[in-house]
C-alpha positions, -999 to +999 in steps of 0.1 A: +295-288-792+332-290-801+356-277-775+376-246-784+407-259-767+413-292-786+397-308-816+394-342-798+373-328-770+336-319-768+322-293-744+290-288-724+284-255-706+266-254-673+252-231-647+245-244-612+217-231-590+242-212-568+253-192-598+286-211-605+292-214-643+316-236-661+323-261-688+327-299-689+352-310-716+354-346-725+371-368-750+353-375-783+376-405-790+359-439-785+375-457-755+394-426-743+386-417-707+393-380-702+369-355-686+376-320-674+353-300-651+363-264-655+351-234-634+365-200-630+385-212-600+399-246-611+402-275-635+394-309-622+404-339-644+390-374-643+396-406-662+425-430-669+436-409-700+433-374-685+470-369-688+468-369-726+453-333-725+472-322-693+490-294-712+458-279-726+451-244-714+414-243-704+417-207-692+434-191-722+429-188-759+421-220-778+410-232-812+382-212-829+347-225-823+333-238-856 
C-alpha cells in the first residue's frame, strides 16, 4: 500500500500480540535504504538513506490515500 506521508514510501500496518499497533514505512525507490517503524509512541528509522525522509511527519496529516 502507498504511504500517506510521502509518495516514495510504501506502508504496511501491523498489530503485535501484545496489542501494539503501528506502521512500517519503507522506500519504494530501487536501491534506496530507508525504513521507518512507527508506533503511537515513537518513530525508529533504519537504513543508510533514512535521513532523506527525516522531515516527514509520521504523526500528522499526510498525503491522501489513493
